[in-house]
matplotlib code that plots the C-alpha trace (Angstrom):
import matplotlib.pyplot as plt

x = [69.3, 67.8, 65.8, 66.4, 63.2, 63.9, 63.7, 60.3, 59.1, 60.5, 57.8, 60.2, 58.7, 55.1, 52.4, 49.8, 46.5, 45.5, 42.0, 41.3, 45.1, 44.5, 43.3, 45.3, 45.3, 45.4, 48.2, 50.2, 49.6, 50.7, 53.9, 54.8, 54.2, 56.2, 59.0, 59.1, 59.7, 56.2, 55.0, 51.9, 48.7, 47.5, 43.8, 41.5, 38.0, 37.8, 40.9, 43.4, 45.6, 45.9, 46.6, 49.3, 51.0, 51.2, 52.4, 55.1, 56.3, 56.8, 58.6, 60.8, 61.8, 62.9, 59.8, 57.5, 53.9, 51.0, 47.9, 44.5, 41.1, 37.7, 34.4, 34.2, 30.4, 30.0, 29.9, 31.1, 33.9, 35.1, 35.4, 36.9, 39.3, 40.6, 41.1, 43.0, 45.4, 46.0, 46.8, 49.1, 51.1, 50.9, 49.0, 48.3, 49.6, 48.4, 45.0, 44.2, 40.5, 40.8, 38.4, 35.3, 32.9, 31.8, 28.8, 27.2, 23.5, 20.9, 19.3, 15.8, 16.7, 18.2, 16.4, 17.2, 19.3, 21.5, 22.0, 22.8, 25.2, 27.4, 27.3, 28.3, 31.6, 32.4, 31.4, 30.3, 33.5, 35.8, 33.9, 33.9, 37.6, 38.5, 36.6, 38.3, 41.7, 41.2, 40.1, 43.2, 45.5, 44.0, 44.4, 48.0, 48.4, 49.9, 49.2, 48.4, 47.2, 44.0, 43.7, 40.4, 40.4, 37.5, 36.9, 36.4, 32.9, 32.3, 32.7, 31.3, 29.1, 28.8, 25.6, 25.0, 27.0, 24.5, 25.1, 28.9, 29.1, 26.9, 29.1, 32.3, 30.9, 29.9, 33.4, 35.0, 32.8, 33.4, 37.1, 36.7, 34.5, 36.9, 39.9, 38.0, 37.2, 40.5, 43.0, 43.4, 44.8, 47.3, 45.3, 45.4, 42.5, 42.8, 41.3, 42.5, 40.2, 41.6, 40.5, 40.4, 43.1, 44.4, 44.1, 44.4, 41.6, 40.2, 40.8, 39.1, 36.3, 35.5, 37.2, 34.9, 35.2, 39.0, 39.1, 36.9, 39.1, 42.4, 41.1, 40.0, 42.4, 45.1, 48.0, 47.1, 46.8, 45.0, 46.4, 48.4, 48.1, 51.5, 50.2, 47.7, 50.2, 52.6, 49.9, 49.1, 52.8, 52.9, 49.7, 50.9, 54.3, 55.7, 56.0, 52.3, 52.5, 50.3, 47.8, 44.4, 40.9, 42.0, 40.8, 43.8, 42.6, 44.8, 43.3, 45.8, 43.9, 40.5, 38.6, 40.1, 38.4, 35.0, 32.1, 29.5]
y = [-59.0, -62.2, -61.8, -64.4, -66.3, -65.2, -61.5, -62.1, -63.2, -60.2, -57.9, -55.4, -51.9, -53.2, -53.1, -55.9, -56.0, -59.5, -59.8, -62.4, -62.7, -64.0, -67.3, -70.3, -69.6, -65.8, -66.0, -68.2, -65.8, -62.8, -64.4, -65.6, -62.2, -60.5, -63.1, -62.0, -58.4, -56.9, -54.7, -56.5, -55.2, -58.1, -57.6, -59.2, -58.7, -60.5, -62.7, -60.1, -62.8, -64.7, -61.5, -60.5, -63.9, -63.4, -59.9, -60.9, -63.7, -61.3, -58.8, -61.4, -62.6, -59.1, -58.2, -55.2, -55.6, -53.6, -54.7, -53.4, -54.2, -53.6, -55.5, -56.6, -57.0, -53.3, -50.9, -48.0, -49.9, -51.3, -47.9, -46.3, -49.2, -49.3, -45.5, -45.6, -48.4, -46.8, -43.5, -45.2, -47.0, -44.5, -46.9, -50.6, -52.5, -56.0, -56.9, -60.5, -60.9, -64.0, -63.4, -65.7, -67.5, -71.1, -72.1, -75.5, -75.1, -76.9, -74.7, -75.4, -74.0, -70.8, -67.5, -64.3, -63.0, -66.1, -65.7, -62.0, -62.4, -64.9, -62.9, -59.7, -61.2, -63.7, -61.6, -58.0, -57.2, -58.5, -56.5, -53.4, -53.5, -54.3, -51.2, -49.0, -50.3, -49.9, -46.3, -45.6, -47.3, -45.5, -42.2, -43.0, -44.3, -47.4, -51.1, -53.7, -57.2, -58.4, -62.1, -63.4, -66.6, -68.6, -72.4, -75.5, -75.4, -72.5, -75.2, -78.2, -77.6, -79.6, -80.3, -77.7, -75.1, -73.6, -70.0, -70.6, -72.3, -69.7, -66.8, -68.5, -69.1, -65.4, -64.4, -66.4, -64.6, -61.3, -61.9, -62.3, -59.2, -57.1, -58.3, -57.3, -53.8, -53.0, -54.6, -51.3, -49.8, -52.6, -54.0, -57.8, -59.7, -63.5, -66.1, -69.1, -72.0, -74.2, -77.7, -79.2, -77.5, -79.1, -77.3, -78.1, -80.4, -81.1, -84.8, -85.2, -82.8, -84.5, -87.9, -89.4, -86.4, -86.3, -90.1, -89.7, -86.8, -88.6, -91.8, -89.9, -87.0, -87.8, -86.3, -88.3, -85.7, -82.6, -79.2, -77.0, -73.3, -73.0, -74.5, -71.7, -69.0, -70.1, -69.7, -66.3, -65.2, -66.3, -64.3, -61.3, -61.2, -60.1, -63.8, -63.8, -60.4, -61.5, -63.5, -62.0, -63.2, -66.7, -69.1, -71.1, -74.4, -75.6, -78.9, -81.7, -82.7, -83.3, -81.4, -83.7, -86.8, -88.3, -86.7, -89.3]
z = [-11.7, -10.1, -6.9, -4.2, -3.1, 0.5, -0.6, -2.0, 1.4, 3.1, 4.7, 6.2, 6.3, 6.0, 8.6, 9.0, 10.9, 11.9, 13.4, 15.9, 16.6, 20.1, 18.7, 17.4, 13.7, 14.1, 16.5, 14.2, 11.3, 13.4, 14.5, 10.9, 9.4, 12.2, 11.6, 8.0, 9.1, 9.3, 12.2, 13.3, 15.0, 17.2, 17.3, 19.9, 21.3, 24.6, 24.9, 26.2, 27.7, 24.5, 22.5, 25.0, 24.7, 20.9, 21.3, 23.9, 21.7, 18.7, 20.9, 22.5, 19.0, 18.0, 16.0, 16.1, 17.4, 18.8, 20.7, 19.5, 20.9, 19.3, 18.7, 15.1, 15.4, 16.1, 13.1, 15.2, 16.9, 13.5, 12.0, 15.1, 15.7, 12.2, 12.1, 15.4, 14.4, 11.0, 12.7, 15.3, 12.6, 9.7, 7.6, 7.1, 4.1, 4.9, 6.3, 7.4, 8.1, 10.4, 13.3, 13.2, 15.4, 14.8, 16.9, 16.2, 15.8, 13.7, 11.0, 12.4, 15.8, 14.5, 14.6, 12.7, 15.7, 15.6, 11.8, 12.0, 14.9, 13.0, 9.8, 11.6, 12.7, 9.9, 6.8, 7.6, 9.5, 6.7, 4.1, 6.3, 7.1, 3.5, 2.3, 4.9, 4.1, 0.4, 0.8, 2.8, 0.3, -2.6, -0.9, -0.2, -3.8, -2.3, -3.1, -0.5, 0.3, 1.9, 3.0, 4.1, 6.1, 4.8, 5.2, 3.1, 4.6, 2.2, -0.5, 1.3, 4.4, 7.5, 9.5, 12.2, 10.4, 7.9, 8.9, 9.2, 5.8, 4.1, 5.5, 4.4, 0.9, 0.8, 2.0, -0.9, -3.4, -1.7, -2.1, -5.9, -6.2, -4.2, -6.2, -9.3, -8.1, -6.4, -8.7, -10.7, -7.5, -7.0, -4.1, -4.1, -2.4, -1.8, 0.5, 2.4, 3.1, 5.8, 6.5, 10.0, 12.0, 15.2, 18.5, 22.2, 23.2, 19.7, 19.8, 23.2, 22.2, 18.9, 18.7, 16.1, 13.8, 14.0, 13.3, 10.2, 9.0, 9.5, 7.8, 4.7, 4.2, 1.5, 3.5, 6.5, 9.2, 10.5, 9.6, 12.0, 12.5, 11.0, 7.7, 7.4, 8.5, 5.9, 3.2, 4.6, 4.3, 0.7, -0.2, 1.8, 0.1, -3.2, -4.0, -5.0, -6.7, -9.7, -7.7, -6.8, -6.4, -5.5, -2.8, -1.6, -0.1, 2.7, 3.7, 3.1, 0.0, 1.6, -1.1, -3.8, -2.2, -3.1, -1.3, -2.0]

ax = plt.figure().add_subplot(projection="3d")
ax.plot(x, y, z, "-o")
ax.set_aspect("equal")
plt.show()
């Protein structure tokens, strides 16, 4: 019996937690997963209005969604928050570690507090939530999918982003290590490394950077949140059932260009 491609992208009956879903990329991922049939936990820390807008869009489209708020930088709130949402939904099948901060700061001006604050959100939270989800899935004897939103800066850093690039590089390697350890339990772990993704105000905030990008990128444009969300749907779905430990670069071909 042949399976239709559309069936392979069907997430009906599954529950997904998307961290940082109040933001541009996280919101797009939450809406795409909900559109494929998943019940989506729309996580946020401070941006309640942004999270509610994503939640309301999903509900208005006939999807299922829940709002959840906790601080990913807090060990206690991560543990309690994950336990609460898992209890509320009966268990999470898909985890998208999307939340991140991206301050621009010269390496020489950073102190240990700056470094640790970024790693707490961009790396430690993803590792913690992945471990918690894996323990729950193993106890349920159920497979699942983890998707870590990394960055092409984890492969090629930019000035002023030493801590960000280092955390994203570590997240890519964590993805591979977690895929290795959890594969026997049918838990797939993959990463997505986006390139420059458009957002409101980006061109006015960084005109020279956008111009450099658009001049060099092979596909001739910035990415959209939808581009990343579509990749997340693929990695969350049965269509990628035999893919684990991979880092899917979604950058319009930028990493294929010359860097010298």
